Residue frames relative to the residue before (quaternion, step in Angstrom):
aa qw qx qy qz dx dy dz
M 1.0000 0.0000 0.0000 0.0000 0.00 0.00 0.00
A 0.4640 -0.6883 0.4749 0.2923 3.64 -0.80 0.94
V 0.1424 -0.7949 0.5867 0.0607 3.60 -1.02 0.87
S 0.5554 -0.6080 0.4619 0.3294 3.52 -1.24 0.40
P 0.5284 -0.6366 0.4291 0.3626 3.67 -0.95 0.59
I 0.6928 0.4472 -0.3021 0.4784 3.58 1.16 -0.29
N 0.4710 0.6762 -0.4479 0.3469 3.59 1.25 0.20
I 0.6371 0.4962 -0.3173 0.4971 3.55 1.27 -0.46
Q 0.5814 -0.5719 0.4359 0.3806 3.57 -1.21 0.49
S 0.0566 0.8525 -0.5070 0.1136 3.53 -0.28 1.26
D 0.2830 0.8048 -0.4759 0.2138 3.55 1.16 0.71
L 0.7901 0.1807 -0.0911 0.5786 3.63 1.15 -0.61
V 0.2813 -0.7488 0.5841 0.1379 3.54 -0.60 1.21
T 0.0235 0.7845 -0.6193 0.0219 3.56 -0.89 0.92
F 0.0065 -0.7777 0.6286 0.0017 3.56 -1.29 0.44
S 0.0714 -0.7549 0.6445 0.0982 3.52 -1.30 0.19
I 0.1716 -0.7636 0.6178 0.0769 3.53 -1.22 0.71
Q 0.1354 -0.7952 0.5889 0.0507 3.52 -0.84 1.04
S 0.1787 -0.7566 0.6232 0.0856 3.52 -1.12 0.88
N 0.8197 -0.0857 0.0036 0.5663 3.59 -0.49 1.19
G 0.7524 -0.4272 0.2136 0.4536 3.56 0.96 0.90
K 0.6969 0.4198 -0.2803 0.5094 3.61 1.23 -0.05
E 0.4719 -0.6769 0.4790 0.2993 3.61 -0.86 0.94
I 0.4661 -0.6851 0.4845 0.2805 3.55 -0.94 0.93
D 0.5911 -0.6020 0.4213 0.3329 3.50 -1.16 0.78
P 0.5449 -0.6410 0.4413 0.3123 3.65 -0.98 0.82
V 0.5026 0.6549 -0.4157 0.3817 3.53 1.28 -0.30
F 0.6290 0.4612 -0.3206 0.5375 3.57 1.23 -0.47
Q 0.2363 -0.8163 0.5195 0.0888 3.58 -0.42 1.31
V 0.2340 -0.7867 0.5602 0.1123 3.59 -0.48 1.22
S 0.2870 -0.7724 0.5507 0.1334 3.56 -0.72 1.13
S 0.7905 -0.1411 0.1310 0.5814 3.59 0.95 -0.90
I 0.1796 -0.7380 0.6423 0.1023 3.56 -1.33 0.47
V 0.0256 0.7743 -0.6322 0.0037 3.57 -0.92 0.85
I 0.0561 -0.7906 0.6097 -0.0030 3.56 -0.79 1.07
D 0.0505 -0.8149 0.5771 -0.0189 3.56 -0.78 1.03
K 0.0356 0.7931 -0.6058 0.0525 3.55 -0.88 1.07
F 0.0324 0.7794 -0.6245 0.0381 3.56 -1.06 0.74
I 0.5788 -0.6119 0.3960 0.3658 3.59 -0.94 0.86
N 0.8530 0.1396 -0.1261 0.4868 3.52 -1.06 0.94
K 0.6248 0.4902 -0.3316 0.5093 3.55 1.31 0.35
K 0.6092 -0.5469 0.4428 0.3656 3.50 -1.37 0.29
D 0.4067 -0.6831 0.5450 0.2666 3.62 -0.86 0.91
S 0.0449 -0.8064 0.5892 0.0247 3.62 -1.03 0.71
A 0.0613 -0.7807 0.6204 0.0417 3.54 -1.23 0.51
E 0.0877 -0.7797 0.6159 0.0707 3.54 -1.06 0.68
I 0.0987 -0.7749 0.6241 0.0155 3.58 -0.72 1.14
T 0.1431 -0.7894 0.5944 0.0550 3.50 -0.81 1.13
L 0.1058 -0.8081 0.5794 0.0124 3.60 -0.72 1.13
L 0.4521 -0.6457 0.5420 0.2912 3.50 -1.19 0.64
A 0.2572 -0.8169 0.4992 0.1321 3.54 -0.65 1.10
G 0.5594 -0.6171 0.3955 0.3870 3.57 1.23 -0.07
N 0.4370 -0.7140 0.4959 0.2308 3.53 -1.26 0.25
S 0.4887 0.6593 -0.4413 0.3630 3.60 1.29 0.01
E 0.6669 -0.5283 0.3474 0.3942 3.52 -1.24 0.35
N 0.7534 0.3343 -0.2030 0.5286 3.54 1.12 -0.63
G 0.2876 0.7948 -0.5010 0.1859 3.59 1.29 0.32
F 0.6818 0.4955 -0.3130 0.4378 3.62 0.82 -0.82
S 0.6740 0.5079 -0.3144 0.4347 3.55 0.84 -0.98
E 0.6265 0.5594 -0.3403 0.4227 3.59 1.01 -0.73
I 0.7590 0.3721 -0.2007 0.4952 3.55 1.05 -0.69
T 0.6938 0.4672 -0.2975 0.4602 3.61 0.96 -0.78
D 0.6643 0.5008 -0.2916 0.4722 3.60 1.18 -0.51
N 0.5162 0.6585 -0.4151 0.3573 3.58 1.26 -0.36
E 0.5434 -0.6693 0.4197 0.2840 3.55 -0.93 1.00
I 0.6391 0.5706 -0.3437 0.3846 3.58 1.05 -0.64
F 0.7486 0.3743 -0.2203 0.5010 3.59 1.25 -0.24
I 0.4171 0.7200 -0.4674 0.2985 3.56 1.20 0.27
P 0.6071 -0.5818 0.3891 0.3762 3.66 -1.02 0.69
G 0.7102 0.3916 -0.3275 0.4848 3.53 -0.98 0.90
T 0.5624 0.6225 -0.3855 0.3842 3.60 1.16 -0.44
K 0.4343 -0.6887 0.5115 0.2746 3.57 -0.92 0.82
I 0.0976 -0.7912 0.6036 0.0121 3.59 -0.97 0.95
D 0.0726 -0.7524 0.6538 0.0328 3.56 -1.04 0.90
I 0.1276 -0.7901 0.5984 0.0374 3.60 -0.90 0.93
Y 0.1021 -0.7878 0.6072 0.0161 3.58 -0.81 1.05
L 0.0614 -0.8016 0.5942 0.0242 3.58 -0.93 0.90
G 0.2490 0.7835 -0.5504 0.1454 3.57 -1.10 0.50
Y 0.4492 -0.6419 0.5288 0.3264 3.54 -1.24 -0.57
N 0.8621 0.0728 -0.0811 0.4948 3.53 -1.15 0.77
N 0.6708 -0.5473 0.2530 0.4319 3.52 1.07 1.03
N 0.5090 0.5605 -0.4508 0.4728 3.60 1.23 0.49
N 0.0825 0.8554 -0.4960 0.1244 3.52 0.47 1.32
E 0.1857 -0.7618 0.6138 0.0920 3.55 -1.21 0.64
K 0.5081 -0.6468 0.4626 0.3309 3.59 -0.98 0.76
I 0.1532 -0.8046 0.5728 0.0334 3.54 -0.80 1.11
F 0.8097 0.0841 -0.0064 0.5807 3.56 1.07 -0.72
T 0.0523 0.7408 -0.6697 -0.0033 3.46 -1.22 0.68
G 0.2439 0.7570 -0.5657 0.2177 3.55 -0.88 0.96
S 0.4544 -0.6744 0.4979 0.3013 3.58 -1.16 -0.44
I 0.5758 -0.5936 0.4405 0.3493 3.57 -1.16 0.62
S 0.1613 -0.7986 0.5762 0.0647 3.60 -0.81 1.04
K 0.8225 -0.0079 0.0602 0.5655 3.53 1.05 -0.67
Q 0.2171 -0.7130 0.6486 0.1544 3.53 -1.35 0.51
A 0.0038 -0.7790 0.6267 0.0192 3.57 -1.20 0.58
V 0.2318 -0.7633 0.5886 0.1313 3.58 -0.96 0.89
Q 0.0630 -0.7838 0.6178 0.0039 3.50 -1.16 0.70
A 0.1548 0.7837 -0.5865 0.1334 3.56 -0.75 1.05
K 0.0266 0.7853 -0.6152 0.0640 3.50 -1.07 0.88
S 0.5740 -0.6203 0.4015 0.3528 3.58 -0.88 0.92
G 0.8045 0.2368 -0.2188 0.4989 3.53 -0.90 1.07
N 0.7206 0.3921 -0.2447 0.5169 3.61 1.19 -0.26
A 0.6230 -0.5358 0.4085 0.3972 3.61 -1.23 0.33
S 0.4119 -0.6801 0.5483 0.2591 3.53 -1.14 0.67
L 0.1187 -0.8282 0.5473 0.0218 3.57 -0.79 1.00
L 0.1801 -0.7220 0.6548 0.1323 3.46 -1.36 0.51
K 0.1998 -0.7837 0.5849 0.0619 3.52 -0.76 1.17
I 0.1428 -0.7770 0.6110 0.0508 3.60 -0.80 1.07
I 0.1382 -0.8076 0.5723 0.0348 3.57 -0.48 1.25
C 0.0666 -0.8105 0.5814 -0.0233 3.58 -0.72 1.11
G 0.0266 -0.8022 0.5960 0.0235 3.57 -1.16 0.52
K 0.0897 -0.7577 0.6437 0.0594 3.56 -1.33 0.36
K 0.2999 -0.7296 0.5919 0.1653 3.53 -0.85 1.05
N 0.2133 -0.8031 0.5479 0.0963 3.57 -0.83 1.06
K 0.5375 -0.5820 0.4729 0.3857 3.56 -1.21 0.39
P 0.6142 -0.5666 0.4034 0.3728 3.58 -1.12 0.74
L 0.4789 -0.6611 0.4990 0.2910 3.55 -1.01 0.89
K 0.3459 -0.7673 0.5148 0.1631 3.56 -0.92 0.96
K 0.8123 -0.0615 0.0717 0.5755 3.54 1.03 -0.74
I 0.4652 -0.6518 0.5334 0.2725 3.54 -1.16 0.74
D 0.2037 -0.7919 0.5657 0.1069 3.59 -0.83 0.95
T 0.1133 0.7864 -0.5989 0.1008 3.56 -0.37 1.26
A 0.5424 0.6498 -0.3699 0.3831 3.55 1.35 0.09
T 0.6389 0.5427 -0.3351 0.4300 3.58 1.06 -0.76
P 0.4841 -0.6813 0.4573 0.3039 3.67 -0.72 0.93
P 0.5461 -0.6336 0.4293 0.3406 3.62 -0.98 0.73
S 0.2970 -0.7314 0.5808 0.1986 3.60 -1.14 0.61
L 0.7405 0.3452 -0.2019 0.5401 3.59 1.27 -0.20
Q 0.0849 -0.7889 0.6086 0.0066 3.57 -1.00 0.87
V 0.0450 -0.7778 0.6267 0.0162 3.59 -0.93 0.89
E 0.1194 -0.8060 0.5797 0.0094 3.53 -1.13 0.78
Y 0.5303 -0.6231 0.4838 0.3104 3.53 -1.10 0.85
G 0.8084 0.2417 -0.2083 0.4947 3.54 -0.91 1.01
A 0.6999 0.4332 -0.2605 0.5046 3.59 1.28 -0.09
D 0.8451 -0.0767 0.1011 0.5194 3.57 0.54 -1.16
I 0.5282 0.6101 -0.4163 0.4190 3.62 1.26 0.02
M 0.2288 -0.7926 0.5545 0.1099 3.55 -0.76 1.10
E 0.7809 -0.0588 0.0575 0.6192 3.56 1.14 -0.61
I 0.0337 0.7906 -0.6097 0.0459 3.56 -1.09 0.79
E 0.0683 0.7223 -0.6881 0.0129 3.51 -1.27 0.67
L 0.1118 0.8161 -0.5416 0.1677 3.54 -0.35 1.30
A 0.0907 -0.7964 0.5970 0.0342 3.58 -0.86 0.90
L 0.3114 -0.7187 0.5931 0.1866 3.57 -1.12 0.76
N 0.1809 -0.7906 0.5791 0.0830 3.57 -0.66 1.15
E 0.3080 -0.7916 0.5016 0.1643 3.58 -0.11 1.30
K 0.6402 0.5537 -0.3354 0.4137 3.61 0.95 -0.84
Y 0.7776 0.3099 -0.1526 0.5253 3.63 1.08 -0.73
K 0.3047 0.8295 -0.4455 0.1436 3.54 1.20 0.35
L 0.5909 0.6068 -0.3547 0.3961 3.56 1.23 -0.41
S 0.7205 0.3693 -0.2448 0.5334 3.65 1.18 -0.29
A 0.4650 -0.6805 0.4940 0.2768 3.56 -0.90 0.96
L 0.6126 0.5747 -0.3440 0.4197 3.56 1.18 -0.59
T 0.8116 0.2890 -0.1036 0.4971 3.62 1.04 -0.81
K 0.4677 0.7060 -0.4419 0.2960 3.61 1.21 -0.20
Y 0.8004 0.1554 -0.0629 0.5756 3.60 0.94 -0.85
N 0.0421 -0.7952 0.6049 0.0094 3.56 -1.11 0.65
G 0.4847 0.6469 -0.4881 0.3292 3.61 -0.84 0.90
Y 0.3900 -0.6926 0.5405 0.2760 3.51 -1.16 -0.64
I 0.1607 -0.7485 0.6370 0.0906 3.52 -1.36 0.42
V 0.1532 -0.7866 0.5935 0.0738 3.62 -0.95 0.89
F 0.1221 0.7901 -0.5939 0.0903 3.53 -0.99 0.88
Q 0.7142 -0.3985 0.3063 0.4870 3.63 -1.22 0.05
G 0.6184 -0.6183 0.3487 0.3371 3.53 -0.98 0.96
S 0.0462 0.8094 -0.5803 0.0775 3.56 -0.95 0.86
T 0.3943 -0.7076 0.5338 0.2428 3.60 -0.92 0.86
L 0.5586 0.6198 -0.3853 0.3941 3.62 1.23 -0.19
A 0.5690 0.5725 -0.3619 0.4664 3.56 1.31 -0.32
K 0.1244 0.7983 -0.5759 0.1247 3.60 -0.56 1.12
E 0.5056 -0.6312 0.4954 0.3171 3.56 -1.09 0.73
N 0.7904 0.2325 -0.2352 0.5156 3.57 -1.21 0.65
S 0.6197 0.4752 -0.3784 0.4969 3.55 0.89 1.02
M 0.4832 -0.6700 0.4733 0.3058 3.56 -1.26 0.14
L 0.2062 -0.7534 0.6158 0.1030 3.54 -1.22 0.62
S 0.3280 -0.7332 0.5616 0.1985 3.62 -0.89 0.98
V 0.0681 -0.8012 0.5946 -0.0006 3.56 -0.81 1.06
K 0.0393 -0.8060 0.5904 -0.0171 3.58 -0.93 0.94
G 0.7361 0.4887 -0.3115 0.3496 3.53 -1.34 0.33
F 0.6816 0.4902 -0.2824 0.4640 3.60 1.30 0.05
G 0.6485 -0.5229 0.3198 0.4514 3.62 1.21 0.30
T 0.7135 -0.4966 0.2979 0.3943 3.53 -1.30 0.34
R 0.6388 0.5413 -0.3466 0.4227 3.65 1.04 -0.52
F 0.7805 0.3220 -0.1679 0.5089 3.57 1.05 -0.65
D 0.5968 0.5742 -0.3768 0.4148 3.63 1.09 -0.48
G 0.5129 0.6294 -0.4705 0.3455 3.56 -1.11 0.68
N 0.6324 -0.5141 0.4072 0.4124 3.56 -1.30 -0.31
L 0.1060 -0.8098 0.5771 0.0013 3.53 -0.67 1.19
F 0.5088 -0.6884 0.4458 0.2618 3.52 -1.13 0.86
I 0.2585 -0.7541 0.5851 0.1491 3.62 -0.83 0.97
S 0.1327 -0.8113 0.5653 0.0682 3.63 -0.51 1.13
G 0.8220 0.0400 -0.0099 0.5680 3.57 1.14 -0.46
I 0.2148 -0.7688 0.5944 0.0972 3.56 -1.28 0.52
E 0.0273 -0.7514 0.6566 0.0595 3.54 -1.18 0.67
H 0.1189 -0.7583 0.6387 0.0539 3.54 -0.83 1.04
R 0.0034 -0.8052 0.5925 -0.0238 3.59 -0.82 0.97
I 0.0301 -0.7830 0.6212 0.0096 3.58 -0.80 1.04
S 0.2445 0.7317 -0.6093 0.1830 3.56 -0.84 1.01
D 0.8496 0.1393 -0.1149 0.4956 3.55 -1.22 0.64
G 0.6764 -0.5218 0.2709 0.4436 3.60 1.05 0.77
N 0.6429 0.4923 -0.3352 0.4816 3.60 1.23 0.27
W 0.1907 -0.7657 0.6077 0.0894 3.57 -1.16 0.62
L 0.0047 0.7923 -0.6095 0.0290 3.57 -0.71 1.07
T 0.2152 -0.7497 0.6156 0.1128 3.54 -1.15 0.78
K 0.0909 -0.7747 0.6245 0.0400 3.54 -0.88 0.98
V 0.1482 -0.7909 0.5897 0.0691 3.62 -0.60 1.15
K 0.2892 -0.7251 0.6019 0.1684 3.56 -1.03 0.88
I 0.2502 -0.7999 0.5400 0.0764 3.50 -0.72 1.15
G 0.8498 0.1221 -0.0851 0.5057 3.60 -0.83 0.95
V 0.4214 -0.6700 0.5534 0.2593 3.51 -1.40 -0.10
Q 0.4647 -0.7022 0.4709 0.2630 3.59 -0.83 1.03
R 0.6827 -0.5228 0.3282 0.3910 3.58 -1.18 0.60
E 0.6847 0.5173 -0.3015 0.4155 3.56 0.85 -0.92
L 0.6778 0.4656 -0.2742 0.4986 3.59 1.28 -0.31
L 0.4270 0.7483 -0.4459 0.2426 3.61 1.25 -0.23
D 0.6419 0.5387 -0.3455 0.4224 3.63 0.89 -0.88
E 0.6431 0.5407 -0.3308 0.4296 3.59 1.00 -0.72
F 0.7692 0.3633 -0.1739 0.4961 3.56 1.13 -0.65
K 0.3431 0.7769 -0.4776 0.2251 3.60 1.26 0.13
S 0.6534 0.5171 -0.3071 0.4597 3.60 0.90 -0.88
L 0.6799 0.4834 -0.2967 0.4648 3.57 0.99 -0.81
I 0.6052 0.5493 -0.3428 0.4632 3.55 1.13 -0.67
K 0.6420 0.5165 -0.3158 0.4704 3.56 1.00 -0.87
K 0.6555 0.5148 -0.3231 0.4482 3.59 0.87 -0.85
N 0.6512 0.5434 -0.2999 0.4366 3.52 1.07 -0.86
K 0.6695 0.5042 -0.2953 0.4586 3.61 1.13 -0.63
K 0.5504 0.6242 -0.3954 0.3888 3.61 1.19 -0.35
């Protein structure tokens, strides 16, 4: 049965980051985490760390072996220390950012190349349900009448709600509260998890845009069989 993202105990957002299998020291202050996934695309993650204000603040963090390019990174998200692995990949790039009067930051860019998707899954019942006036924080959704015969292309847009590990790409999401034309099970093509300032938001991308249709034609045909 599909559940709301706010049905779980979500009073304390927690996360952990592992570098080559070892959890990073809490001395490294994480400012934000952004994880982005989309079907048939490379998973990516950006970890922003506070680099400190001392003269050697950057060298202490950029020279550390746990953040060098090529290092394996695992990211776990959850609530009340009940965390689930959301991302695994390797560091592809570092970037420093500093501005007078603002905190100095180190951005760790990670990526993971995925195996090509073999089939679109619109048959498995959704495990997550969101509803207008209850748990949806932001929504922009369009009904494409021209492509209404395919669950992959019928709707296009995004929905934002409280962070949830139940949201997964290549799965269905139950949506309620918008009338018969929009209520029902919608296809999730991508996921963005964003943690900052102690909050965790999940943004699900619904459907596939027109310009990407050619890339997914073979998968759409398989799904109709």
